[in-house]
C-alpha positions in Angstrom: 70.8 57.8 88.9 74.3 58.2 90.4 76.7 55.4 89.6 78.8 53.9 92.4 82.5 54.7 92.2 85.0 51.9 92.9 87.6 53.4 95.2 90.2 50.9 93.7 90.2 53.2 90.6 92.0 55.8 92.7 95.2 53.9 92.0 95.3 55.5 88.6 94.9 59.0 87.2 94.4 60.5 90.6 95.8 63.4 92.6 95.3 64.4 96.3 94.4 68.1 96.9 95.2 69.5 100.3 93.1 72.7 100.5 94.3 75.7 102.6 95.7 73.9 105.6 97.3 77.2 106.7 98.2 78.7 110.0 95.5 81.4 109.7 92.8 78.7 109.4 94.2 76.1 111.8 95.6 78.2 114.7 93.9 78.0 118.1 93.6 81.8 118.5 91.7 82.2 115.2 89.1 79.4 115.8 86.3 78.5 118.2 87.2 75.7 120.5 84.9 73.3 118.6 86.4 74.2 115.2 90.0 74.0 116.5 89.3 70.5 117.9 87.8 69.4 114.6 90.7 70.8 112.6 93.2 68.9 114.6 91.2 65.7 114.4 91.5 65.6 110.6 95.3 66.2 110.5 96.3 62.5 111.2 93.8 61.3 108.5 95.3 63.7 106.0 98.8 62.5 107.0 97.7 58.9 106.3 96.3 59.8 102.9 99.5 61.7 102.0 101.6 58.7 103.0 99.5 56.3 100.9 99.7 58.7 98.0 103.4 58.9 98.3 103.7 55.1 98.5 101.6 54.8 95.3 103.2 57.7 93.4 99.9 59.6 93.4 100.6 63.3 93.0 100.0 65.6 96.0 99.0 69.2 95.4 98.7 71.9 98.1 96.7 75.1 97.8 97.5 78.2 99.7 95.0 81.1 99.9 97.1 84.3 99.5 96.2 88.0 99.6 98.2 91.1 99.2 98.7 93.2 102.3 96.9 96.1 100.7 93.8 94.0 100.4 93.4 95.0 96.8 92.6 91.4 95.7 90.2 90.6 98.5 87.1 91.9 96.7 83.8 91.5 98.5 85.3 88.7 100.6 86.2 91.4 103.1 82.4 92.0 103.6 82.2 88.5 105.1 85.6 87.8 106.7 88.4 89.6 108.3 91.7 89.9 106.4 93.7 86.7 106.4 96.5 84.7 104.7 98.6 87.8 103.9 101.5 87.1 101.6 104.8 86.8 103.5 103.2 86.3 106.9 103.3 83.1 109.0 99.5 82.9 108.8 99.8 82.1 105.1 102.1 79.2 105.6 101.1 75.5 105.5 100.8 74.1 109.1 103.9 72.4 110.3 102.2 68.9 110.6 101.4 68.9 106.8 104.5 70.7 105.3 104.9 69.8 101.6 107.7 67.5 100.8 110.0 67.4 97.8 108.1 66.4 94.7 104.8 67.8 96.0 103.1 70.6 94.0 102.0 74.0 95.3 99.3 76.3 94.0 100.0 79.6 95.7 98.1 82.2 93.8 94.7 81.3 95.1 92.7 84.5 95.7 89.2 83.0 95.8 87.4 80.1 97.4 87.7 77.8 94.4 91.2 76.5 93.9 90.7 76.7 90.2 89.7 80.4 89.8 92.7 82.4 88.6 95.2 79.7 89.4 97.2 77.2 87.3 95.6 74.2 89.0 93.8 72.9 85.9 96.9 73.2 83.7 98.8 71.2 86.4 96.0 68.5 86.6 95.9 68.2 82.8 99.7 67.9 82.7 99.5 65.1 85.3 96.7 63.3 83.4 94.5 63.5 86.4 90.9 62.4 86.2 90.1 61.8 89.9 90.6 64.3 92.7 90.7 63.4 96.4 89.9 66.5 98.3 91.1 67.1 101.9 91.5 70.2 104.0 89.5 73.3 105.0 86.7 74.3 105.0 84.1 71.8 103.8 81.4 74.5 103.3 83.7 77.1 101.8 86.8 76.4 99.8 86.3 72.6 99.6 82.7 73.0 98.3 83.6 75.7 95.9 86.5 73.7 94.5 84.4 70.5 94.3 81.7 72.3 92.3 84.2 73.8 89.8 86.1 70.5 89.5 82.8 68.7 88.8 82.0 71.3 86.1 85.4 70.5 84.5 84.6 66.7 84.5 86.8 65.6 87.3 85.6 62.8 89.6 85.6 64.1 93.2 86.2 61.8 96.2 86.1 63.3 99.7 86.9 61.3 102.8 84.5 63.1 105.2 86.9 62.8 108.1 89.7 64.5 106.3 87.9 67.7 105.7 86.6 70.2 108.3 83.8 72.7 108.2 83.4 76.1 109.7 81.1 74.3 112.1 79.7 70.7 112.3 76.2 71.7 110.9 77.6 73.4 107.8 80.2 70.6 107.4 77.4 68.0 107.2 75.3 70.2 104.9 78.1 70.7 102.5 78.8 67.0 102.3 75.2 66.3 101.6 75.2 68.8 98.7 78.4 67.2 97.3 77.2 63.7 97.7 74.0 64.4 95.8 75.4 65.2 92.4 78.9 66.6 92.7 81.1 63.8 94.0 81.5 60.7 96.2 81.7 60.8 100.0 83.7 58.1 101.8 85.9 57.7 104.9 89.7 57.8 105.2 89.7 54.1 106.3 87.6 52.9 103.3 89.7 54.8 100.9 93.0 53.6 102.3 91.9 50.0 102.3 90.8 50.3 98.6 94.1 51.5 97.4 96.5 48.5 97.4 
């Protein structure tokens, strides 16, 4: 039986992960109207989480999906999606509203959906003595889900404020959260989490 997780424990040994909030994923021209609206609804919540993390000296880590212009590192992802987040292009940059600040950490060599695969994220988390991960960003049913699954396999406790992540559509967003809530992590809201951290 799944144990309850006391959100007050997020004060210690915790990091916030902002997953792929990049121009190619958050721009109006690259999204359906529904998805663009949903993306921009979560931005203020992520901003609140980042401010609370800063106030409590909780590390903040950003991931950026990046691909070479030649497409050599896309693999079979190109069978499912068009080319995106090309190195050196504006589309690969973090959106202006969530720009990393001095002291934040960046994981920029993310080539796959999971933020762990082929990156130094785990080395960084071990160095920071992190045990709990707050996941935010895009997309709930793709990179957030893949990252949560791998983090769970590596014995990190996963907490996801459901209103600080966005799915590729509302149905897949809800489905991914249900999967995570079953045996992968803990689903909460931004409000509950912020209230629990002094």
